[in-house]
N, C-alpha and C positions, 0 to 999 in steps of 0.2 A: 503494499500499500504505500502510495506516496505522501509525502508530507512537506511540510516547510521546515528547512533549516534556519531557525532565526539566528541571527548574530549580528552584535554591534561592536564597532571601535569606538572607544571614547579617547582619543589622541591627548596627549598633554599640549598646552598652548602656554605661549609667552603673555598672552593677554590676560589681564587679570579680571576683563569684563565679559568674557565668553568663556561658556561650557560647550564643547562641539562633542556631537554625537553623530556617527557616520553608520548607516544601515549597509551591512556588508550579508546581508542574509541571502540564501539560496532558496528563492520560492519555487515549488513545483507548479508545473505548468497547468496542469489538469485541476487544479483547486482553487477557487478564487481566494483574493485576499480581501477580506473584509474586516471592518471594526480595528483597524490599527490603533493601539494606545502606547503612548510613551510616557510612563509615570517616572517622576524623580522626586525622592525624598532626600532634603538637604540636610547638611550636619546639623544635628541637636533638634530636628522636627520629627514627629512621630507619622504624620500623614503626608502622603506624596501628593505632588502637583502633577495634574494632567497638562501634559503639553501638545500642541497643536499635532496633529499626526506626522510621523517622520515619513518624508516621501520615500517610496521604495526604491533602494539603491542610492538614495540621496543622503543628504547630510543638513543638520540644523545648528546653527550656531546661537545658544541659548544664553538669554542676558537676565540681569536681575529682574527687569519688568517680566519677562517671561515666567519666571520663578515666584512671582508674586512678592519679592522683596522690596519694590518700588513701584509707585503709581504708573501707569502708563502714560507716555508723554512727558514723563520728567526728562529735562534736559541734560543734566549732569548724569554720567556714567558712574554707576555704582559697582564696585569689586565685589566678584564673587567670594564668599568664603573658603580657605581650605579646610578641607575635613574630609569626611567619608560621606560620598553620594550614593544612595541606593537607585539603581536605574533599572528600571523593567519595561521591555518591550514585548508586546502580546499582539496577536490577530486572533479572529474567529475561528475556534472556540476559545476565548481569552484565558479562560481557567485551565486550559490544557495547553495551549499552543503559545509559549512564552519564553521568555529568556530573562535571566536576572544577573546584575552584576553589582559587584560593591568597587568603586571608584575613589581612590584617594587623590583628591585634587590638591596638589601641593604648590601651585604657581607661585603663590606670594613668598614661599620659603625658598623655591628654585631661583627666583628672580633676586632674592635677598643674597642668595649664594654667588650667583653671577656678579652682582654689584660689589661683594666683597672682593671676589677675584680682580675686579678692576681696580681695587685700591692697593692692590699688591703689584710691585714693580717687577714684572717678569720680563725677562731679557733672553734672546736667542743664544744663551751660553750656561754653563754649568752655573746653579745658584750656589750662593754662599750656605756656609751651615746653618746659620740662623733661618733664612729663606728656605732651605730645604725642610727643616723642621716644621716650619708653618705650613709649607705646601703638604707635608705628611698630615697635620691636623686637619687642613682642608679637605683631603683625600678621605679622611676617617669620616669627617663630616657629611660628605657626599655619600659615603657607603651607607651611613644611617637612613640619609634621606631615601636611598634606592631601597634600603631593606624595608623601610616603613611601608613603601609602595607593594614590594613583594608580599610582606605580611597580610596587608589588606585585600589585593587583588588576587593574589595567588594563592595563598594559604587561608584565606577568608578568617584570618585571626587580627579581628578588629581591634580588639584592646591592645593586642600587643604591637599593631602597627602604629596605633595613635600614640602609645608610649614612647616607642621609637622615633616618630614624628615629632613630639614635644622634646624629646632629649636632644634630637638633631638641633631643633631650634633653639635651644639653651647653648649648646655648643658654640652654634654660629654666631650668638649674640655676645657670649662671652669671648670668643675669638674676636671678633670686631673689636669689643671694647679694649682688649689687651693688645692687639697686634696693629690694627689698622690706625690707631692714633700716630704712630711713628713706622708704618709700612713703607713710607716713600724714600 
């Protein structure tokens, strides 16, 4: 019996204002695709927000207004929060034909990490011992950021992933305070 193989990609983006969702499903040609639903539960919320239908094979750039975080028509963009988003996509019969993901949005933290890298004077030569030690610390921080994402998205260990995310955030802020005041 033919069936739809529902699948989404939720790529990381550098934009703090957009959550991108891409439909990469394989739809059975002999079964109609009806009642598409994209439900997103934001970090810290219990109920999902229904998003306008995801176009078959298409993508959506979802913003704060789409998620009900701001009023429609607000002119200033609002950054979406980092944290665990639960994303569910379904088609008719929706209670049986669905796929669900946990996505750790870490855009703010990754942008902060890159900003910190910009503060360090890297040159195309061997670094000094002090710079090498700082680079080691930054690699460890990036490993914690990546580990947090893996815990949430691949292992479905939400609590452990968020603990790792918070630890990476603390390490990065401590690093910035101690290093970047005199990294130049």
